[in-house]
PyMOL Python script that loads the backbone (N, CA, C, O; Angstrom):
from pymol import cmd

cmd.read_pdbstr("""\
ATOM      1  N   MET A   1     -13.042  33.721  23.890  1.00  0.00           N
ATOM      2  CA  MET A   1     -13.883  32.998  22.961  1.00  0.00           C
ATOM      3  C   MET A   1     -14.163  33.778  21.674  1.00  0.00           C
ATOM      4  O   MET A   1     -14.232  33.174  20.604  1.00  0.00           O
ATOM      5  N   PRO A   2     -14.323  35.081  21.746  1.00  0.00           N
ATOM      6  CA  PRO A   2     -14.607  35.790  20.497  1.00  0.00           C
ATOM      7  C   PRO A   2     -13.485  35.611  19.469  1.00  0.00           C
ATOM      8  O   PRO A   2     -13.758  35.601  18.268  1.00  0.00           O
ATOM      9  N   THR A   3     -12.236  35.470  19.909  1.00  0.00           N
ATOM     10  CA  THR A   3     -11.128  35.302  18.981  1.00  0.00           C
ATOM     11  C   THR A   3     -11.247  33.968  18.261  1.00  0.00           C
ATOM     12  O   THR A   3     -10.976  33.883  17.063  1.00  0.00           O
ATOM     13  N   LEU A   4     -11.649  32.923  18.981  1.00  0.00           N
ATOM     14  CA  LEU A   4     -11.822  31.608  18.383  1.00  0.00           C
ATOM     15  C   LEU A   4     -12.932  31.649  17.334  1.00  0.00           C
ATOM     16  O   LEU A   4     -12.776  31.114  16.236  1.00  0.00           O
ATOM     17  N   PHE A   5     -14.047  32.282  17.673  1.00  0.00           N
ATOM     18  CA  PHE A   5     -15.158  32.372  16.717  1.00  0.00           C
ATOM     19  C   PHE A   5     -14.748  33.174  15.483  1.00  0.00           C
ATOM     20  O   PHE A   5     -15.112  32.807  14.366  1.00  0.00           O
ATOM     21  N   ARG A   6     -14.016  34.235  15.661  1.00  0.00           N
ATOM     22  CA  ARG A   6     -13.555  35.039  14.535  1.00  0.00           C
ATOM     23  C   ARG A   6     -12.633  34.209  13.639  1.00  0.00           C
ATOM     24  O   ARG A   6     -12.733  34.272  12.414  1.00  0.00           O
ATOM     25  N   PHE A   7     -11.742  33.439  14.247  1.00  0.00           N
ATOM     26  CA  PHE A   7     -10.833  32.572  13.499  1.00  0.00           C
ATOM     27  C   PHE A   7     -11.616  31.528  12.703  1.00  0.00           C
ATOM     28  O   PHE A   7     -11.327  31.295  11.529  1.00  0.00           O
ATOM     29  N   LEU A   8     -12.598  30.904  13.336  1.00  0.00           N
ATOM     30  CA  LEU A   8     -13.397  29.888  12.644  1.00  0.00           C
ATOM     31  C   LEU A   8     -14.210  30.495  11.508  1.00  0.00           C
ATOM     32  O   LEU A   8     -14.368  29.868  10.461  1.00  0.00           O
ATOM     33  N   VAL A   9     -14.730  31.708  11.698  1.00  0.00           N
ATOM     34  CA  VAL A   9     -15.491  32.377  10.636  1.00  0.00           C
ATOM     35  C   VAL A   9     -14.579  32.687   9.452  1.00  0.00           C
ATOM     36  O   VAL A   9     -14.988  32.531   8.301  1.00  0.00           O
ATOM     37  N   VAL A  10     -13.350  33.125   9.721  1.00  0.00           N
ATOM     38  CA  VAL A  10     -12.409  33.410   8.641  1.00  0.00           C
ATOM     39  C   VAL A  10     -12.063  32.124   7.893  1.00  0.00           C
ATOM     40  O   VAL A  10     -12.007  32.130   6.664  1.00  0.00           O
ATOM     41  N   LEU A  11     -11.831  31.026   8.605  1.00  0.00           N
ATOM     42  CA  LEU A  11     -11.555  29.746   7.958  1.00  0.00           C
ATOM     43  C   LEU A  11     -12.743  29.277   7.121  1.00  0.00           C
ATOM     44  O   LEU A  11     -12.565  28.789   6.005  1.00  0.00           O
ATOM     45  N   LEU A  12     -13.928  29.422   7.649  1.00  0.00           N
ATOM     46  CA  LEU A  12     -15.137  29.039   6.904  1.00  0.00           C
ATOM     47  C   LEU A  12     -15.286  29.874   5.640  1.00  0.00           C
ATOM     48  O   LEU A  12     -15.641  29.342   4.588  1.00  0.00           O
ATOM     49  N   ALA A  13     -15.024  31.165   5.727  1.00  0.00           N
ATOM     50  CA  ALA A  13     -15.133  32.037   4.552  1.00  0.00           C
ATOM     51  C   ALA A  13     -14.101  31.641   3.493  1.00  0.00           C
ATOM     52  O   ALA A  13     -14.426  31.584   2.307  1.00  0.00           O
ATOM     53  N   LEU A  14     -12.868  31.369   3.910  1.00  0.00           N
ATOM     54  CA  LEU A  14     -11.845  30.943   2.953  1.00  0.00           C
ATOM     55  C   LEU A  14     -12.207  29.610   2.307  1.00  0.00           C
ATOM     56  O   LEU A  14     -11.994  29.424   1.109  1.00  0.00           O
ATOM     57  N   ALA A  15     -12.746  28.689   3.084  1.00  0.00           N
ATOM     58  CA  ALA A  15     -13.155  27.399   2.540  1.00  0.00           C
ATOM     59  C   ALA A  15     -14.295  27.587   1.543  1.00  0.00           C
ATOM     60  O   ALA A  15     -14.310  26.943   0.494  1.00  0.00           O
ATOM     61  N   ALA A  16     -15.249  28.461   1.859  1.00  0.00           N
ATOM     62  CA  ALA A  16     -16.373  28.705   0.948  1.00  0.00           C
ATOM     63  C   ALA A  16     -15.890  29.324  -0.354  1.00  0.00           C
ATOM     64  O   ALA A  16     -16.371  28.960  -1.427  1.00  0.00           O
ATOM     65  N   ILE A  17     -14.942  30.255  -0.274  1.00  0.00           N
ATOM     66  CA  ILE A  17     -14.394  30.870  -1.486  1.00  0.00           C
ATOM     67  C   ILE A  17     -13.672  29.827  -2.331  1.00  0.00           C
ATOM     68  O   ILE A  17     -13.815  29.806  -3.553  1.00  0.00           O
ATOM     69  N   GLY A  18     -12.908  28.974  -1.692  1.00  0.00           N
ATOM     70  CA  GLY A  18     -12.197  27.914  -2.404  1.00  0.00           C
ATOM     71  C   GLY A  18     -13.154  26.938  -3.075  1.00  0.00           C
ATOM     72  O   GLY A  18     -12.947  26.561  -4.229  1.00  0.00           O
ATOM     73  N   LEU A  19     -14.196  26.526  -2.364  1.00  0.00           N
ATOM     74  CA  LEU A  19     -15.172  25.606  -2.946  1.00  0.00           C
ATOM     75  C   LEU A  19     -15.944  26.266  -4.084  1.00  0.00           C
ATOM     76  O   LEU A  19     -16.228  25.621  -5.094  1.00  0.00           O
ATOM     77  N   ALA A  20     -16.280  27.524  -3.935  1.00  0.00           N
ATOM     78  CA  ALA A  20     -16.984  28.228  -5.009  1.00  0.00           C
ATOM     79  C   ALA A  20     -16.092  28.338  -6.244  1.00  0.00           C
ATOM     80  O   ALA A  20     -16.578  28.181  -7.364  1.00  0.00           O
ATOM     81  N   GLY A  21     -14.818  28.600  -6.064  1.00  0.00           N
ATOM     82  CA  GLY A  21     -13.883  28.665  -7.192  1.00  0.00           C
ATOM     83  C   GLY A  21     -13.754  27.326  -7.894  1.00  0.00           C
ATOM     84  O   GLY A  21     -13.734  27.274  -9.123  1.00  0.00           O
ATOM     85  N   MET A  22     -13.664  26.233  -7.127  1.00  0.00           N
ATOM     86  CA  MET A  22     -13.578  24.905  -7.738  1.00  0.00           C
ATOM     87  C   MET A  22     -14.862  24.575  -8.505  1.00  0.00           C
ATOM     88  O   MET A  22     -14.807  24.011  -9.598  1.00  0.00           O
ATOM     89  N   PHE A  23     -16.015  24.927  -7.933  1.00  0.00           N
ATOM     90  CA  PHE A  23     -17.287  24.672  -8.602  1.00  0.00           C
ATOM     91  C   PHE A  23     -17.354  25.436  -9.923  1.00  0.00           C
ATOM     92  O   PHE A  23     -17.770  24.883 -10.942  1.00  0.00           O
ATOM     93  N   TYR A  24     -16.950  26.693  -9.906  1.00  0.00           N
ATOM     94  CA  TYR A  24     -16.969  27.513 -11.117  1.00  0.00           C
ATOM     95  C   TYR A  24     -16.053  26.919 -12.186  1.00  0.00           C
ATOM     96  O   TYR A  24     -16.454  26.789 -13.343  1.00  0.00           O
ATOM     97  N   LEU A  25     -14.822  26.558 -11.805  1.00  0.00           N
ATOM     98  CA  LEU A  25     -13.881  25.996 -12.771  1.00  0.00           C
ATOM     99  C   LEU A  25     -14.375  24.663 -13.331  1.00  0.00           C
ATOM    100  O   LEU A  25     -14.177  24.379 -14.512  1.00  0.00           O
ATOM    101  N   ALA A  26     -15.006  23.856 -12.505  1.00  0.00           N
ATOM    102  CA  ALA A  26     -15.458  22.541 -12.951  1.00  0.00           C
ATOM    103  C   ALA A  26     -16.668  22.629 -13.865  1.00  0.00           C
ATOM    104  O   ALA A  26     -16.828  21.785 -14.747  1.00  0.00           O
ATOM    105  N   ASN A  27     -17.520  23.621 -13.680  1.00  0.00           N
ATOM    106  CA  ASN A  27     -18.780  23.643 -14.415  1.00  0.00           C
ATOM    107  C   ASN A  27     -18.853  24.674 -15.537  1.00  0.00           C
ATOM    108  O   ASN A  27     -19.658  24.509 -16.453  1.00  0.00           O
ATOM    109  N   PHE A  28     -18.055  25.715 -15.499  1.00  0.00           N
ATOM    110  CA  PHE A  28     -18.224  26.789 -16.467  1.00  0.00           C
ATOM    111  C   PHE A  28     -17.022  27.015 -17.376  1.00  0.00           C
ATOM    112  O   PHE A  28     -17.123  27.794 -18.324  1.00  0.00           O
ATOM    113  N   ILE A  29     -15.907  26.377 -17.127  1.00  0.00           N
ATOM    114  CA  ILE A  29     -14.722  26.567 -17.963  1.00  0.00           C
ATOM    115  C   ILE A  29     -14.516  25.304 -18.801  1.00  0.00           C
ATOM    116  O   ILE A  29     -14.464  24.198 -18.262  1.00  0.00           O
ATOM    117  N   GLU A  30     -14.400  25.470 -20.113  1.00  0.00           N
ATOM    118  CA  GLU A  30     -14.153  24.347 -21.018  1.00  0.00           C
ATOM    119  C   GLU A  30     -12.662  24.292 -21.339  1.00  0.00           C
ATOM    120  O   GLU A  30     -12.078  25.308 -21.715  1.00  0.00           O
ATOM    121  N   PRO A  31     -12.040  23.126 -21.196  1.00  0.00           N
ATOM    122  CA  PRO A  31     -10.613  23.033 -21.522  1.00  0.00           C
ATOM    123  C   PRO A  31     -10.398  23.040 -23.032  1.00  0.00           C
ATOM    124  O   PRO A  31     -11.262  22.597 -23.788  1.00  0.00           O
ATOM    125  N   HIS A  32      -9.257  23.536 -23.464  1.00  0.00           N
ATOM    126  CA  HIS A  32      -8.902  23.556 -24.878  1.00  0.00           C
ATOM    127  C   HIS A  32      -8.208  22.236 -25.201  1.00  0.00           C
ATOM    128  O   HIS A  32      -7.148  21.938 -24.651  1.00  0.00           O
ATOM    129  N   VAL A  33      -8.808  21.448 -26.093  1.00  0.00           N
ATOM    130  CA  VAL A  33      -8.236  20.166 -26.475  1.00  0.00           C
ATOM    131  C   VAL A  33      -7.371  20.379 -27.706  1.00  0.00           C
ATOM    132  O   VAL A  33      -7.818  20.980 -28.683  1.00  0.00           O
ATOM    133  N   ARG A  34      -6.143  19.895 -27.668  1.00  0.00           N
ATOM    134  CA  ARG A  34      -5.259  20.019 -28.816  1.00  0.00           C
ATOM    135  C   ARG A  34      -4.318  18.821 -28.849  1.00  0.00           C
ATOM    136  O   ARG A  34      -4.093  18.154 -27.838  1.00  0.00           O
ATOM    137  N   GLU A  35      -3.779  18.568 -30.027  1.00  0.00           N
ATOM    138  CA  GLU A  35      -2.874  17.453 -30.201  1.00  0.00           C
ATOM    139  C   GLU A  35      -1.484  17.858 -29.754  1.00  0.00           C
ATOM    140  O   GLU A  35      -1.073  19.008 -29.909  1.00  0.00           O
ATOM    141  N   MET A  36      -0.760  16.886 -29.192  1.00  0.00           N
ATOM    142  CA  MET A  36       0.570  17.176 -28.694  1.00  0.00           C
ATOM    143  C   MET A  36       1.537  16.121 -29.227  1.00  0.00           C
ATOM    144  O   MET A  36       1.221  14.931 -29.212  1.00  0.00           O
ATOM    145  N   THR A  37       2.691  16.536 -29.689  1.00  0.00           N
ATOM    146  CA  THR A  37       3.727  15.608 -30.135  1.00  0.00           C
ATOM    147  C   THR A  37       5.003  15.885 -29.367  1.00  0.00           C
ATOM    148  O   THR A  37       5.344  17.030 -29.068  1.00  0.00           O
ATOM    149  N   VAL A  38       5.696  14.805 -29.057  1.00  0.00           N
ATOM    150  CA  VAL A  38       6.955  14.908 -28.322  1.00  0.00           C
ATOM    151  C   VAL A  38       8.005  14.149 -29.118  1.00  0.00           C
ATOM    152  O   VAL A  38       7.805  12.983 -29.458  1.00  0.00           O
ATOM    153  N   LYS A  39       9.114  14.797 -29.416  1.00  0.00           N
ATOM    154  CA  LYS A  39      10.195  14.138 -30.140  1.00  0.00           C
ATOM    155  C   LYS A  39      11.079  13.402 -29.142  1.00  0.00           C
ATOM    156  O   LYS A  39      11.576  13.979 -28.175  1.00  0.00           O
ATOM    157  N   VAL A  40      11.262  12.098 -29.407  1.00  0.00           N
ATOM    158  CA  VAL A  40      12.090  11.274 -28.540  1.00  0.00           C
ATOM    159  C   VAL A  40      13.402  11.022 -29.262  1.00  0.00           C
ATOM    160  O   VAL A  40      13.390  10.550 -30.399  1.00  0.00           O
ATOM    161  N   PRO A  41      14.539  11.324 -28.634  1.00  0.00           N
ATOM    162  CA  PRO A  41      15.824  11.074 -29.283  1.00  0.00           C
ATOM    163  C   PRO A  41      16.000   9.577 -29.581  1.00  0.00           C
ATOM    164  O   PRO A  41      15.545   8.730 -28.814  1.00  0.00           O
ATOM    165  N   ALA A  42      16.658   9.265 -30.690  1.00  0.00           N
ATOM    166  CA  ALA A  42      16.854   7.871 -31.091  1.00  0.00           C
ATOM    167  C   ALA A  42      17.678   7.101 -30.071  1.00  0.00           C
ATOM    168  O   ALA A  42      17.499   5.893 -29.918  1.00  0.00           O
ATOM    169  N   ALA A  43      18.576   7.782 -29.374  1.00  0.00           N
ATOM    170  CA  ALA A  43      19.415   7.106 -28.383  1.00  0.00           C
ATOM    171  C   ALA A  43      18.576   6.512 -27.255  1.00  0.00           C
ATOM    172  O   ALA A  43      18.963   5.509 -26.656  1.00  0.00           O
ATOM    173  N   ARG A  44      17.451   7.114 -26.968  1.00  0.00           N
ATOM    174  CA  ARG A  44      16.599   6.597 -25.892  1.00  0.00           C
ATOM    175  C   ARG A  44      15.803   5.386 -26.335  1.00  0.00           C
ATOM    176  O   ARG A  44      15.266   4.659 -25.500  1.00  0.00           O
ATOM    177  N   LEU A  45      15.717   5.157 -27.641  1.00  0.00           N
ATOM    178  CA  LEU A  45      14.962   4.022 -28.155  1.00  0.00           C
ATOM    179  C   LEU A  45      15.811   2.765 -28.274  1.00  0.00           C
ATOM    180  O   LEU A  45      15.269   1.668 -28.410  1.00  0.00           O
ATOM    181  N   GLN A  46      17.143   2.906 -28.225  1.00  0.00           N
ATOM    182  CA  GLN A  46      18.024   1.751 -28.331  1.00  0.00           C
ATOM    183  C   GLN A  46      18.017   0.984 -27.014  1.00  0.00           C
ATOM    184  O   GLN A  46      18.104   1.592 -25.947  1.00  0.00           O
ATOM    185  N   PRO A  47      17.912  -0.365 -27.073  1.00  0.00           N
ATOM    186  CA  PRO A  47      17.923  -1.143 -25.826  1.00  0.00           C
ATOM    187  C   PRO A  47      19.301  -1.087 -25.168  1.00  0.00           C
ATOM    188  O   PRO A  47      20.323  -1.079 -25.854  1.00  0.00           O
ATOM    189  N   LYS A  48      19.321  -1.051 -23.885  1.00  0.00           N
ATOM    190  CA  LYS A  48      20.573  -1.015 -23.141  1.00  0.00           C
ATOM    191  C   LYS A  48      20.910  -2.425 -22.676  1.00  0.00           C
ATOM    192  O   LYS A  48      20.010  -3.214 -22.384  1.00  0.00           O
ATOM    193  N   ASP A  49      22.213  -2.751 -22.604  1.00  0.00           N
ATOM    194  CA  ASP A  49      22.638  -4.039 -22.082  1.00  0.00           C
ATOM    195  C   ASP A  49      22.479  -4.010 -20.568  1.00  0.00           C
ATOM    196  O   ASP A  49      22.943  -3.094 -19.889  1.00  0.00           O
ATOM    197  N   VAL A  50      21.817  -5.027 -20.067  1.00  0.00           N
ATOM    198  CA  VAL A  50      21.577  -5.120 -18.635  1.00  0.00           C
ATOM    199  C   VAL A  50      22.212  -6.413 -18.149  1.00  0.00           C
ATOM    200  O   VAL A  50      22.087  -7.453 -18.795  1.00  0.00           O
ATOM    201  N   ALA A  51      22.888  -6.348 -17.021  1.00  0.00           N
ATOM    202  CA  ALA A  51      23.511  -7.539 -16.454  1.00  0.00           C
ATOM    203  C   ALA A  51      22.425  -8.529 -16.044  1.00  0.00           C
ATOM    204  O   ALA A  51      21.366  -8.116 -15.571  1.00  0.00           O
ATOM    205  N   PRO A  52      22.667  -9.827 -16.216  1.00  0.00           N
ATOM    206  CA  PRO A  52      21.647 -10.802 -15.812  1.00  0.00           C
ATOM    207  C   PRO A  52      21.478 -10.769 -14.302  1.00  0.00           C
ATOM    208  O   PRO A  52      22.406 -10.395 -13.584  1.00  0.00           O
ATOM    209  N   PRO A  53      20.326 -11.149 -13.820  1.00  0.00           N
ATOM    210  CA  PRO A  53      20.107 -11.124 -12.369  1.00  0.00           C
ATOM    211  C   PRO A  53      21.001 -12.132 -11.661  1.00  0.00           C
ATOM    212  O   PRO A  53      21.410 -13.131 -12.251  1.00  0.00           O
ATOM    213  N   ALA A  54      21.297 -11.868 -10.412  1.00  0.00           N
ATOM    214  CA  ALA A  54      22.149 -12.758  -9.620  1.00  0.00           C
ATOM    215  C   ALA A  54      21.436 -14.099  -9.441  1.00  0.00           C
ATOM    216  O   ALA A  54      20.207 -14.163  -9.404  1.00  0.00           O
ATOM    217  N   ALA A  55      22.217 -15.151  -9.333  1.00  0.00           N
ATOM    218  CA  ALA A  55      21.637 -16.488  -9.151  1.00  0.00           C
ATOM    219  C   ALA A  55      20.940 -16.555  -7.806  1.00  0.00           C
ATOM    220  O   ALA A  55      21.461 -16.089  -6.793  1.00  0.00           O
ATOM    221  N   VAL A  56      19.769 -17.134  -7.815  1.00  0.00           N
ATOM    222  CA  VAL A  56      18.987 -17.253  -6.595  1.00  0.00           C
ATOM    223  C   VAL A  56      18.852 -18.729  -6.278  1.00  0.00           C
ATOM    224  O   VAL A  56      18.484 -19.526  -7.142  1.00  0.00           O
ATOM    225  N   ALA A  57      19.149 -19.094  -5.037  1.00  0.00           N
ATOM    226  CA  ALA A  57      19.013 -20.489  -4.634  1.00  0.00           C
ATOM    227  C   ALA A  57      17.539 -20.831  -4.532  1.00  0.00           C
ATOM    228  O   ALA A  57      16.781 -20.150  -3.841  1.00  0.00           O
ATOM    229  N   VAL A  58      17.134 -21.893  -5.228  1.00  0.00           N
ATOM    230  CA  VAL A  58      15.739 -22.311  -5.224  1.00  0.00           C
ATOM    231  C   VAL A  58      15.650 -23.645  -4.512  1.00  0.00           C
ATOM    232  O   VAL A  58      16.392 -24.573  -4.835  1.00  0.00           O
ATOM    233  N   GLU A  59      14.754 -23.750  -3.552  1.00  0.00           N
ATOM    234  CA  GLU A  59      14.570 -25.003  -2.836  1.00  0.00           C
ATOM    235  C   GLU A  59      13.839 -25.987  -3.740  1.00  0.00           C
ATOM    236  O   GLU A  59      12.971 -25.588  -4.515  1.00  0.00           O
ATOM    237  N   PRO A  60      14.181 -27.269  -3.648  1.00  0.00           N
ATOM    238  CA  PRO A  60      13.469 -28.248  -4.469  1.00  0.00           C
ATOM    239  C   PRO A  60      12.010 -28.329  -4.050  1.00  0.00           C
ATOM    240  O   PRO A  60      11.656 -28.009  -2.915  1.00  0.00           O
ATOM    241  N   ALA A  61      11.184 -28.753  -4.968  1.00  0.00           N
ATOM    242  CA  ALA A  61       9.757 -28.864  -4.682  1.00  0.00           C
ATOM    243  C   ALA A  61       9.541 -29.902  -3.588  1.00  0.00           C
ATOM    244  O   ALA A  61      10.326 -30.840  -3.453  1.00  0.00           O
ATOM    245  N   ALA A  62       8.496 -29.736  -2.824  1.00  0.00           N
ATOM    246  CA  ALA A  62       8.191 -30.655  -1.732  1.00  0.00           C
ATOM    247  C   ALA A  62       7.838 -32.025  -2.302  1.00  0.00           C
ATOM    248  O   ALA A  62       7.132 -32.133  -3.304  1.00  0.00           O
ATOM    249  N   ALA A  63       8.336 -33.059  -1.652  1.00  0.00           N
ATOM    250  CA  ALA A  63       8.062 -34.427  -2.089  1.00  0.00           C
ATOM    251  C   ALA A  63       6.649 -34.821  -1.677  1.00  0.00           C
ATOM    252  O   ALA A  63       6.130 -34.291  -0.694  1.00  0.00           O
ATOM    253  N   PRO A  64       6.011 -35.741  -2.408  1.00  0.00           N
ATOM    254  CA  PRO A  64       4.677 -36.195  -2.001  1.00  0.00           C
ATOM    255  C   PRO A  64       4.731 -36.874  -0.639  1.00  0.00           C
ATOM    256  O   PRO A  64       5.793 -37.321  -0.205  1.00  0.00           O
ATOM    257  N   ALA A  65       3.601 -36.948   0.025  1.00  0.00           N
ATOM    258  CA  ALA A  65       3.535 -37.495   1.381  1.00  0.00           C
ATOM    259  C   ALA A  65       3.975 -38.949   1.431  1.00  0.00           C
ATOM    260  O   ALA A  65       4.551 -39.378   2.431  1.00  0.00           O
ATOM    261  N   GLU A  66       3.716 -39.730   0.364  1.00  0.00           N
ATOM    262  CA  GLU A  66       4.096 -41.146   0.392  1.00  0.00           C
ATOM    263  C   GLU A  66       5.619 -41.311   0.367  1.00  0.00           C
ATOM    264  O   GLU A  66       6.138 -42.303   0.879  1.00  0.00           O
ATOM    265  N   ALA A  67       6.343 -40.349  -0.225  1.00  0.00           N
ATOM    266  CA  ALA A  67       7.785 -40.481  -0.366  1.00  0.00           C
ATOM    267  C   ALA A  67       8.529 -40.080   0.904  1.00  0.00           C
ATOM    268  O   ALA A  67       9.710 -40.396   1.047  1.00  0.00           O
ATOM    269  N   LEU A  68       7.871 -39.400   1.816  1.00  0.00           N
ATOM    270  CA  LEU A  68       8.526 -38.957   3.040  1.00  0.00           C
ATOM    271  C   LEU A  68       8.644 -40.126   4.013  1.00  0.00           C
ATOM    272  O   LEU A  68       7.747 -40.966   4.075  1.00  0.00           O
ATOM    273  N   PRO A  69       9.752 -40.192   4.783  1.00  0.00           N
ATOM    274  CA  PRO A  69       9.861 -41.271   5.771  1.00  0.00           C
ATOM    275  C   PRO A  69       8.846 -41.057   6.890  1.00  0.00           C
ATOM    276  O   PRO A  69       8.490 -39.928   7.226  1.00  0.00           O
ATOM    277  N   ALA A  70       8.395 -42.162   7.451  1.00  0.00           N
ATOM    278  CA  ALA A  70       7.404 -42.096   8.537  1.00  0.00           C
ATOM    279  C   ALA A  70       8.060 -41.494   9.768  1.00  0.00           C
ATOM    280  O   ALA A  70       9.179 -41.861  10.126  1.00  0.00           O
ATOM    281  N   GLN A  71       7.366 -40.575  10.411  1.00  0.00           N
ATOM    282  CA  GLN A  71       7.876 -39.947  11.622  1.00  0.00           C
ATOM    283  C   GLN A  71       7.063 -40.469  12.798  1.00  0.00           C
ATOM    284  O   GLN A  71       5.855 -40.671  12.681  1.00  0.00           O
ATOM    285  N   PRO A  72       7.721 -40.686  13.927  1.00  0.00           N
ATOM    286  CA  PRO A  72       6.969 -41.176  15.090  1.00  0.00           C
ATOM    287  C   PRO A  72       6.012 -40.096  15.584  1.00  0.00           C
ATOM    288  O   PRO A  72       6.283 -38.899  15.486  1.00  0.00           O
ATOM    289  N   ALA A  73       4.891 -40.559  16.113  1.00  0.00           N
ATOM    290  CA  ALA A  73       3.891 -39.628  16.639  1.00  0.00           C
ATOM    291  C   ALA A  73       4.464 -38.942  17.874  1.00  0.00           C
ATOM    292  O   ALA A  73       5.173 -39.579  18.653  1.00  0.00           O
ATOM    293  N   PRO A  74       4.171 -37.649  18.072  1.00  0.00           N
ATOM    294  CA  PRO A  74       4.694 -36.962  19.265  1.00  0.00           C
ATOM    295  C   PRO A  74       4.058 -37.537  20.527  1.00  0.00           C
ATOM    296  O   PRO A  74       2.883 -37.904  20.541  1.00  0.00           O
ATOM    297  N   ALA A  75       4.860 -37.606  21.582  1.00  0.00           N
ATOM    298  CA  ALA A  75       4.356 -38.112  22.862  1.00  0.00           C
ATOM    299  C   ALA A  75       3.362 -37.119  23.441  1.00  0.00           C
ATOM    300  O   ALA A  75       3.528 -35.904  23.333  1.00  0.00           O
ATOM    301  N   GLU A  76       2.322 -37.673  24.060  1.00  0.00           N
ATOM    302  CA  GLU A  76       1.307 -36.796  24.649  1.00  0.00           C
ATOM    303  C   GLU A  76       1.836 -36.206  25.946  1.00  0.00           C
ATOM    304  O   GLU A  76       2.481 -36.892  26.738  1.00  0.00           O
ATOM    305  N   ALA A  77       1.557 -34.938  26.148  1.00  0.00           N
ATOM    306  CA  ALA A  77       1.979 -34.259  27.372  1.00  0.00           C
ATOM    307  C   ALA A  77       1.008 -34.606  28.488  1.00  0.00           C
ATOM    308  O   ALA A  77      -0.181 -34.804  28.239  1.00  0.00           O
ATOM    309  N   PRO A  78       1.510 -34.682  29.727  1.00  0.00           N
ATOM    310  CA  PRO A  78       0.586 -34.965  30.847  1.00  0.00           C
ATOM    311  C   PRO A  78      -0.387 -33.801  31.017  1.00  0.00           C
ATOM    312  O   PRO A  78      -0.052 -32.664  30.682  1.00  0.00           O
ATOM    313  N   PRO A  79      -1.565 -34.064  31.523  1.00  0.00           N
ATOM    314  CA  PRO A  79      -2.547 -32.981  31.689  1.00  0.00           C
ATOM    315  C   PRO A  79      -2.000 -31.907  32.632  1.00  0.00           C
ATOM    316  O   PRO A  79      -1.304 -32.206  33.602  1.00  0.00           O
ATOM    317  N   ALA A  80      -2.325 -30.679  32.329  1.00  0.00           N
ATOM    318  CA  ALA A  80      -1.836 -29.559  33.124  1.00  0.00           C
ATOM    319  C   ALA A  80      -2.585 -29.494  34.443  1.00  0.00           C
ATOM    320  O   ALA A  80      -3.771 -29.813  34.520  1.00  0.00           O
ATOM    321  N   LYS A  81      -1.865 -29.072  35.488  1.00  0.00           N
ATOM    322  CA  LYS A  81      -2.491 -28.936  36.798  1.00  0.00           C
ATOM    323  C   LYS A  81      -3.323 -27.666  36.811  1.00  0.00           C
ATOM    324  O   LYS A  81      -2.918 -26.669  36.213  1.00  0.00           O
ATOM    325  N   PRO A  82      -4.458 -27.667  37.465  1.00  0.00           N
ATOM    326  CA  PRO A  82      -5.261 -26.434  37.538  1.00  0.00           C
ATOM    327  C   PRO A  82      -4.520 -25.394  38.385  1.00  0.00           C
ATOM    328  O   PRO A  82      -3.794 -25.766  39.307  1.00  0.00           O
ATOM    329  N   PRO A  83      -4.687 -24.115  38.095  1.00  0.00           N
ATOM    330  CA  PRO A  83      -3.990 -23.084  38.880  1.00  0.00           C
ATOM    331  C   PRO A  83      -4.514 -23.049  40.319  1.00  0.00           C
ATOM    332  O   PRO A  83      -5.662 -23.392  40.599  1.00  0.00           O
ATOM    333  N   LYS A  84      -3.630 -22.625  41.206  1.00  0.00           N
ATOM    334  CA  LYS A  84      -4.026 -22.507  42.614  1.00  0.00           C
ATOM    335  C   LYS A  84      -4.933 -21.320  42.796  1.00  0.00           C
ATOM    336  O   LYS A  84      -4.750 -20.304  42.124  1.00  0.00           O
ATOM    337  N   PRO A  85      -5.911 -21.410  43.687  1.00  0.00           N
ATOM    338  CA  PRO A  85      -6.762 -20.242  43.963  1.00  0.00           C
ATOM    339  C   PRO A  85      -5.940 -19.130  44.638  1.00  0.00           C
ATOM    340  O   PRO A  85      -4.986 -19.403  45.367  1.00  0.00           O
ATOM    341  N   LEU A  86      -6.326 -17.885  44.380  1.00  0.00           N
ATOM    342  CA  LEU A  86      -5.598 -16.757  44.925  1.00  0.00           C
ATOM    343  C   LEU A  86      -5.925 -16.466  46.382  1.00  0.00           C
ATOM    344  O   LEU A  86      -5.182 -15.736  47.038  1.00  0.00           O
ATOM    345  N   ASN A  87      -7.007 -17.011  46.901  1.00  0.00           N
ATOM    346  CA  ASN A  87      -7.456 -16.666  48.260  1.00  0.00           C
ATOM    347  C   ASN A  87      -6.793 -17.511  49.324  1.00  0.00           C
ATOM    348  O   ASN A  87      -7.098 -17.296  50.497  1.00  0.00           O
ATOM    349  N   ASP A  88      -5.925 -18.442  49.029  1.00  0.00           N
ATOM    350  CA  ASP A  88      -5.295 -19.297  50.055  1.00  0.00           C
ATOM    351  C   ASP A  88      -4.313 -18.558  50.861  1.00  0.00           C
ATOM    352  O   ASP A  88      -3.698 -19.130  51.761  1.00  0.00           O
TER     353      ASP A  88
END
""", "prot")
cmd.dss("prot")
cmd.show_as("cartoon", "prot")
cmd.util.cbc("prot")
cmd.orient("prot")
């Protein structure tokens, strides 16, 4: 058990040092703000020819309910038999 406690204490100390460092950087260090420019080559600004997308089969829109042919009502199923008791 002492080895486990020693390991946990070392992990806790490392975590505390890491958190203290993050706190210090977040609260006491001011970043240097400056303007930045990036030169983009003209070749990258020219549009490239792209092949048109492949044709996709589109289903026709659904017809209104009045336009659909009348379908017969489904036949009613006979009532289900109750299961047999397990104690028979």
